[in-house]
C-alpha positions in Angstrom: -17.7 6.5 -1.5 -14.5 4.5 -2.3 -11.6 6.1 -3.9 -10.1 4.3 -6.9 -6.4 5.0 -7.6 -4.3 4.3 -10.7 -0.9 3.3 -9.4 0.6 3.1 -12.8 0.7 6.9 -12.8 3.4 6.7 -10.1 5.6 4.5 -12.3 5.0 6.1 -15.7 7.8 8.7 -15.6 10.6 6.9 -13.7 9.6 3.2 -14.1 11.9 0.7 -15.7 11.1 -2.7 -17.2 11.2 -5.5 -14.7 10.6 -9.2 -15.3 10.2 -12.1 -12.9 8.9 -15.4 -14.3 5.9 -14.6 -16.6 5.4 -11.1 -15.1 6.7 -8.0 -16.8 5.9 -4.7 -15.3 7.3 -1.3 -14.3 9.2 -0.6 -11.1 11.4 2.2 -9.8 15.0 1.1 -9.1 16.8 2.9 -6.3 20.6 2.4 -5.7 21.6 4.5 -2.7 25.2 4.3 -1.7 26.5 4.1 1.9 29.9 4.7 3.3 30.9 2.1 6.0 33.8 1.3 8.3 35.1 4.8 8.7 35.1 5.7 5.0 36.9 2.5 4.1 34.0 0.7 2.3 31.3 2.0 -0.1 28.2 -0.2 -0.3 25.2 0.0 -2.6 21.8 -1.2 -1.6 19.4 -2.0 -4.4 15.7 -1.6 -3.9 12.8 -1.8 -6.3 9.5 -0.1 -5.7 6.7 -1.8 -7.6 3.0 -2.5 -7.4 2.3 -5.3 -4.9 -0.1 -6.8 -7.5 2.8 -7.2 -9.9 5.7 -8.4 -7.7 4.5 -8.6 -4.1 4.5 -12.4 -4.0 8.2 -12.7 -4.7 10.2 -14.6 -2.0 13.7 -14.5 -0.8 16.0 -16.1 -3.4 13.6 -15.5 -6.4 15.1 -14.0 -9.5 14.1 -10.7 -11.1 15.6 -8.8 -14.1 15.6 -5.0 -14.0 16.7 -3.2 -17.1 18.4 -6.4 -18.4 20.4 -6.8 -15.1 19.9 -9.9 -13.0 19.1 -9.6 -9.3 18.1 -11.9 -6.5 15.3 -10.9 -4.1 16.4 -10.4 -0.5 13.2 -9.2 1.1 9.8 -7.8 0.2 8.2 -5.1 2.4 4.7 -3.6 1.9 4.6 0.2 1.9 1.9 2.3 3.4 -1.5 0.7 2.5 0.2 -2.3 1.0 -0.6 -1.5 -2.7 3.1 -0.8 -3.3 6.0 -2.9 -2.2 9.7 -2.2 -1.7 11.8 -5.2 -2.8 15.4 -5.4 -1.5 17.7 -6.8 -4.2 21.2 -8.2 -4.6 23.0 -8.2 -7.9 23.4 -11.7 -9.2 
């Protein structure tokens, strides 16, 4: 018997509005900081976790708006079974 999952439940509480082209859906924006070069530089990596069916076809250089902030896609990686994607972003 196949198990049917509702991935929108994962995004309901912490998801923010994301738009790329004609697609608007929820995603979870992560902004982890990292200290580099012997505590001389602080860098922030932006990643968006979203359903692959919504944003999995984005390519490097594509534009996406997350909470009214413009980003450029750097890379799209499938997570676990491929139903969710982690999208590496760069602020535009």
